[in-house]
C-alpha positions in Angstrom: 118.6 89.1 -130.4 115.5 87.2 -131.2 114.8 83.7 -129.8 114.9 82.4 -133.5 118.5 83.8 -133.9 119.8 82.3 -130.7 118.1 78.9 -131.5 119.9 78.9 -134.8 123.3 79.6 -133.2 122.8 76.8 -130.6 121.7 74.4 -133.3 125.0 75.2 -135.3 126.9 74.8 -132.3 125.5 71.5 -131.2 125.8 70.1 -134.7 129.3 71.2 -135.0 130.5 69.8 -131.6 128.2 66.8 -131.4 126.4 67.6 -128.2 122.9 66.8 -127.6 120.5 70.1 -127.4 119.2 68.8 -123.9 122.9 68.6 -122.6 123.8 72.0 -124.1 120.9 73.6 -122.1 121.7 71.9 -119.0 125.5 72.8 -119.1 125.0 76.3 -120.4 122.2 77.5 -118.2 121.2 74.6 -116.1 118.1 74.1 -118.0 117.7 70.9 -120.1 114.5 72.2 -121.9 116.0 75.4 -123.0 116.1 74.5 -126.7 112.6 73.0 -126.8 111.2 76.2 -125.2 112.9 78.2 -127.8 111.4 76.0 -130.6 107.8 76.7 -129.4 108.2 80.4 -129.1 109.7 80.9 -125.8 111.5 84.1 -124.6 114.9 84.6 -123.2 116.5 87.3 -121.2 119.7 89.3 -121.9 121.4 87.4 -119.2 120.5 84.0 -120.7 121.7 85.1 -124.1 125.1 86.2 -122.5 125.4 82.9 -120.5 124.7 80.8 -123.7 127.2 83.0 -125.8 129.8 82.7 -123.2 129.3 79.0 -122.9 129.8 78.5 -126.6 132.9 80.6 -126.7 134.5 79.1 -123.8 133.8 75.4 -124.5 135.2 74.8 -128.0 137.3 71.7 -127.1 136.9 68.6 -125.1 139.4 69.7 -122.6 137.8 73.0 -121.9 134.5 71.5 -121.6 135.7 69.1 -118.9 134.4 65.9 -120.6 136.1 62.5 -121.0 135.2 60.9 -124.5 135.1 57.3 -125.4 135.9 56.4 -128.9 137.0 53.4 -130.8 139.8 53.3 -133.4 137.2 53.8 -135.9 136.2 57.1 -134.4 132.6 56.0 -133.3 131.3 57.7 -130.2 129.3 55.9 -127.4 127.1 56.9 -124.3 127.6 60.4 -122.9 130.9 60.6 -124.9 128.9 60.8 -128.1 127.9 64.3 -127.1 131.5 65.7 -126.8 133.0 67.7 -129.6 136.1 66.7 -131.4 138.9 69.0 -132.7 141.0 66.2 -134.1 141.0 62.4 -134.0 144.3 60.6 -133.6 144.8 58.1 -136.6 146.2 55.6 -133.9 145.5 55.2 -130.3 148.4 56.2 -128.0 149.6 53.8 -125.1 150.5 54.5 -121.6 153.4 52.7 -119.8 150.9 50.4 -118.0 149.8 49.2 -121.6 146.4 51.0 -121.5 144.9 53.0 -124.6 144.7 56.5 -123.7 141.6 56.9 -125.7 139.7 54.2 -123.9 138.0 55.0 -120.5 135.8 52.1 -119.7 134.3 53.4 -116.3 133.2 56.7 -117.9 130.5 55.1 -120.0 127.6 56.2 -118.1 125.0 54.0 -119.7 126.9 50.8 -119.1 127.8 51.9 -115.6 124.2 53.0 -114.5 122.7 49.8 -116.2 125.3 47.6 -114.4 124.8 49.1 -110.8 121.0 49.0 -111.1 120.7 45.5 -112.2 123.5 43.9 -110.1 123.9 43.6 -106.4 127.6 44.3 -106.3 127.3 47.7 -104.4 125.1 46.1 -101.7 127.5 43.0 -101.3 130.8 45.3 -101.2 129.0 47.6 -98.5 128.4 44.5 -96.4 132.0 43.3 -96.9 133.4 46.9 -96.0 131.0 46.9 -92.9 132.6 43.6 -91.6 135.8 45.8 -91.2 134.3 48.1 -88.7 134.7 45.5 -86.0 138.4 45.6 -86.5 139.3 49.3 -86.5 140.4 51.3 -83.5 139.2 54.9 -83.9 140.7 57.5 -81.6 139.2 61.1 -80.8 138.1 63.3 -82.1 136.3 61.4 -84.7 136.1 58.1 -86.8 138.0 58.8 -90.0 137.0 57.2 -93.3 138.4 57.6 -96.8 136.6 56.1 -99.9 138.9 55.9 -102.8 136.2 56.0 -105.3 132.7 57.2 -104.3 131.0 56.3 -107.5 127.2 57.0 -107.1 127.5 56.8 -103.3 125.7 53.6 -102.8 128.6 51.9 -100.8 129.5 55.0 -98.8 125.8 55.5 -97.8 125.4 52.1 -96.7 128.8 52.1 -94.9 127.7 55.3 -93.0 124.5 53.5 -91.8 126.6 50.7 -90.4 129.0 53.3 -88.7 126.0 54.9 -87.1 124.9 51.6 -85.7 128.3 51.0 -84.4 129.4 54.5 -83.3 126.1 56.5 -82.8 127.6 59.3 -80.7 131.0 59.7 -82.2 131.8 62.3 -84.7 132.5 61.2 -88.4 135.1 62.6 -90.6 134.5 61.2 -94.1 136.5 62.0 -97.4 135.2 60.8 -100.6 137.3 61.1 -103.9 135.6 61.1 -107.2 136.4 62.8 -110.4 133.1 62.3 -112.2 130.7 65.2 -111.9 127.5 62.9 -112.4 128.7 60.5 -109.6 129.2 63.5 -107.3 125.7 64.5 -107.9 124.4 60.9 -107.3 126.5 60.7 -104.2 125.4 63.9 -102.6 121.8 63.0 -103.3 122.2 60.1 -100.8 123.6 62.4 -98.1 120.6 64.4 -96.5 119.4 61.6 -94.4 122.9 60.7 -93.3 123.3 64.3 -91.8 119.8 64.0 -90.3 120.5 60.6 -88.7 124.2 61.4 -87.6 124.4 65.1 -87.1 128.1 65.1 -86.0 129.2 64.4 -89.4 131.8 66.1 -91.7 131.6 65.0 -95.4 134.4 66.0 -97.7 134.2 65.4 -101.4 137.3 66.1 -103.6 138.5 65.3 -107.1 142.3 65.1 -106.1 144.7 62.3 -107.1 145.0 59.2 -105.0 148.5 60.6 -103.9 146.8 63.8 -102.9 143.2 63.2 -101.9 143.8 61.7 -98.5 145.7 64.8 -97.3 143.4 67.3 -99.4 146.6 68.9 -100.6 147.6 69.0 -104.3 151.4 68.3 -105.0 152.0 70.6 -107.6 152.4 74.4 -106.8 150.2 75.3 -109.8 147.4 73.1 -108.6 147.8 74.1 -105.2 147.4 77.7 -106.0 144.2 77.0 -108.0 142.6 74.8 -105.6 138.8 75.7 -104.9 138.0 75.1 -101.4 134.4 75.5 -100.4 132.8 75.0 -96.9 129.1 74.6 -96.5 127.5 74.9 -93.1 124.1 73.1 -93.5 121.3 74.9 -91.6 118.0 73.4 -90.4 117.1 70.1 -88.7 115.5 68.1 -91.4 116.4 65.9 -94.4 114.4 68.1 -96.6 116.2 71.3 -95.5 119.6 69.7 -96.1 118.5 68.2 -99.4 117.6 71.8 -100.7 120.9 73.2 -99.7 122.9 70.4 -101.3 120.8 70.8 -104.4 121.7 74.5 -104.5 125.4 73.3 -104.9 124.6 72.2 -108.5 125.9 75.6 -110.0 129.0 75.5 -108.1 129.6 71.8 -109.1 128.9 72.6 -112.8 131.4 75.4 -112.8 134.5 73.8 -110.9 133.9 70.0 -111.0 135.5 69.4 -114.4 137.5 66.6 -115.8 140.1 66.4 -118.5 142.3 63.5 -119.6 145.8 62.9 -118.3 148.4 63.1 -121.1 150.6 60.5 -119.5 148.2 57.8 -118.4 145.1 58.4 -120.3 143.1 58.5 -117.0 140.7 61.0 -116.1 142.1 64.0 -114.2 140.8 67.2 -112.6 140.8 70.3 -114.8 140.8 72.2 -111.5 141.3 70.7 -108.1 138.4 71.0 -105.7 137.5 70.4 -102.0 133.9 70.6 -100.8 133.5 70.4 -97.0 129.9 69.9 -95.7 128.8 69.8 -92.1 125.9 71.0 -89.9 126.0 74.4 -88.7 124.3 73.5 -85.3 127.4 71.1 -84.6 130.2 73.3 -85.7 131.3 73.9 -82.1 131.7 70.1 -81.5 133.1 69.5 -85.0 135.8 72.3 -84.8 138.6 69.9 -84.1 137.3 67.6 -86.8 136.9 70.1 -89.7 139.9 70.2 -92.1 141.6 73.5 -92.8 143.1 74.5 -96.2 146.9 73.6 -96.1 146.5 72.0 -92.9 144.3 68.6 -93.3 145.7 65.3 -92.2 145.1 61.7 -93.2 145.4 59.2 -90.6 142.3 57.2 -91.5 140.7 54.5 -89.5 139.3 52.9 -92.5 140.0 53.3 -96.2 137.6 51.9 -99.0 139.3 51.0 -102.2 136.7 49.2 -104.3 137.5 48.9 -108.0 140.1 51.6 -107.7 142.1 50.7 -110.9 141.6 49.3 -114.3 141.9 45.3 -114.4 144.4 45.3 -117.2 146.8 47.9 -115.5 150.2 46.5 -114.6 150.6 45.4 -111.1 153.5 48.1 -110.6 151.1 50.7 -111.9 148.4 49.7 -109.4 150.9 49.5 -106.5 152.7 52.8 -107.1 149.7 54.9 -108.2 146.9 53.7 -106.1 147.6 51.1 -103.3 150.8 52.7 -101.7 149.5 56.2 -101.4 146.3 54.9 -99.7 148.3 52.7 -97.4 150.5 55.5 -96.3 147.2 57.3 -95.2 146.4 55.0 -92.6 146.2 55.7 -88.8 147.6 53.5 -86.2 145.2 50.7 -86.1 143.7 51.7 -89.4 142.7 49.3 -92.1 142.2 49.6 -95.9 140.1 47.0 -97.6 140.7 46.8 -101.4 138.3 44.9 -103.8 138.7 44.1 -107.5 136.9 41.6 -110.1 138.2 38.1 -109.7 136.8 36.3 -112.9 136.3 32.6 -112.9 132.5 33.1 -113.0 129.6 32.8 -115.5 130.1 36.5 -116.4 133.6 35.7 -117.6 132.3 32.6 -119.4 130.0 34.9 -121.5 133.0 37.0 -122.5 135.2 33.8 -123.3 132.6 32.5 -125.6 133.0 35.5 -127.7 136.7 36.0 -127.5 138.2 32.6 -126.6 141.4 33.1 -124.4 140.3 36.3 -123.1 141.8 36.9 -119.5 141.1 40.4 -118.2 141.9 39.7 -114.7 145.6 38.9 -114.7 146.7 40.3 -111.4 145.5 38.5 -108.0 145.5 39.7 -104.5 149.0 38.1 -103.6 150.9 39.7 -106.4 149.3 43.1 -105.7 150.3 42.8 -101.9 153.8 41.8 -102.9 154.2 44.7 -105.3 152.8 47.1 -102.7 155.0 46.0 -99.9 158.0 46.4 -102.4 156.8 50.0 -103.5 156.4 51.2 -99.8 159.7 49.9 -98.7 160.6 51.1 -95.3 157.2 53.0 -95.0 155.6 49.6 -94.8 157.5 48.2 -91.9 154.5 48.8 -89.5 152.0 47.4 -92.1 150.3 44.1 -92.3 149.4 42.6 -95.7 146.5 40.3 -95.2 145.6 38.3 -98.3 143.3 35.9 -96.3 142.0 32.5 -97.5 139.7 32.2 -100.4 136.6 31.8 -98.3 137.1 35.1 -96.8 138.6 37.0 -99.6 136.4 35.9 -102.5 132.6 36.9 -102.6 129.8 36.6 -105.0 127.2 39.1 -106.1 124.4 38.5 -108.7 122.3 40.0 -111.4 118.9 40.7 -110.2 116.5 38.2 -112.0 113.2 36.5 -111.0 113.1 32.9 -111.2 110.7 32.7 -114.0 112.9 35.0 -116.0 115.6 32.2 -116.6 113.4 29.9 -118.8 113.5 28.4 -122.4 112.7 31.9 -123.6 114.7 34.6 -121.7 113.5 38.2 -122.4 115.7 40.4 -124.7 116.0 43.0 -122.0 117.4 40.4 -119.5 119.8 39.2 -122.1 121.0 42.6 -122.8 121.3 43.4 -119.3 123.3 40.4 -118.6 125.6 40.9 -121.6 126.2 44.5 -120.4 127.1 43.3 -117.1 129.5 40.7 -118.4 131.4 43.0 -120.8 131.3 45.8 -118.3 133.0 43.8 -115.5 135.6 42.3 -118.1 136.2 45.9 -119.3 135.8 45.0 -123.0 136.6 48.0 -125.3 133.9 49.5 -127.5 135.7 48.6 -130.6 135.6 45.0 -129.9 132.2 45.2 -128.7 131.1 46.6 -132.2 132.7 43.7 -134.0 130.7 41.0 -132.4 127.3 42.8 -131.9 126.4 42.6 -135.6 124.4 39.6 -135.3 122.6 37.5 -132.4 125.6 35.5 -131.6 126.4 37.4 -128.5 122.7 37.1 -127.2 122.8 33.4 -127.9 126.0 32.9 -125.9 124.5 34.9 -123.0 121.3 33.0 -123.0 123.1 29.7 -123.1 125.2 30.8 -120.1 122.3 32.0 -118.1 120.3 28.7 -118.7 123.2 26.7 -117.6 123.8 28.5 -114.3 120.2 29.5 -113.7 121.2 33.2 -113.6 124.3 35.3 -113.7 126.7 36.0 -111.0 130.4 37.4 -110.4 133.1 37.1 -108.0 135.0 39.8 -106.4 138.3 39.3 -104.6 139.2 41.6 -101.4 142.3 42.0 -99.4 143.3 44.2 -96.6 146.2 46.3 -95.5 146.4 47.3 -91.9 148.7 49.5 -89.8 149.8 48.3 -86.4 148.5 49.8 -83.4 150.7 52.2 -81.2 
């Protein structure tokens, strides 16, 4: 086969499924410039041709490609989801029992997500709030045990690990992070080489299992348990650079196994194949032997559980309690604490949203209702748990969008307005269909500018609460 013939096949495939050519190269052969090289006369090996053809034959549908798409009821695509193929579009969105559209996954829109986390200080402030809980936990040998119920890009976890090292510099760490997004796992792992260097007695586990499974690293269904991919990685060397190189070499493993699909019952992202990835330093294996998890024999009993934005704001209180909070509360060790954080509203960000959609109330469940529902869901399992709502001055905290004082003036730059608008609708979880309805003129930018001027910037409020288990 000539390069021209292969290029023709790739181009036809990308047009048919709606995938960017750079994305195709990255997913098929881990080379985002494959197509561009072919266009300028580059050669390919037989092995590359086989890998390309295998990818095209095995990835004909959205489910098999492991992507979650975002689409409005009109069928438009946005963000990374615009590159996903489509076999059929439902004429009407389906609904889950908690009232969520199954064709809408707000937190999987990578552009909105990345713009938000890079322009707002939420991750920093959340990490600081979580760090306060380290003074209240009571770890027991052989390790300080932490579970992150949504690693995201790893900013919060990396900052918490630094705070843990400052408080417990000589204790082994056992840290489990749950994350279904392949891109987030890559970003999170990219922050870890220096953590293994500073705190060598660290066991880091990444998994894509469900909330009811991840703390124990054990799928509930027999089918999932038999297909579980478990990989132990003993990092060699003694420098951050060496650890980084070995972690980077895991990309092919992640590409092959860390794939997502869409749950038919909830519409949420779900793993196509359950994966557990265990990383530790080989020169500390002897010390960490009692800490390392074993397939089929891992335990929970966490000293600290981090649950930052683990559910959709509009999900019912019963759904949040049953599917997220109750399982995480059951995983606490004696003396362990779970801190949960979600958006609170009543801030300039919500004011922007309500100027475009009067009466919009995306945050309908407060911490008091959630704790009550979680207590009821746990039943007798919650007898030795404390449910701490705290007063507003401790529970509610503020974070801001990064702006310079001179940016908020009579003429605010368009890029600042767009970043502020993105942050406001991201936090409020506004569907793409409704966004398209109001972004046809400058009304949304004018509303954003007016709010920024009135408040001298943009800030948001988060709400936190704690569930703790009594000590023995």
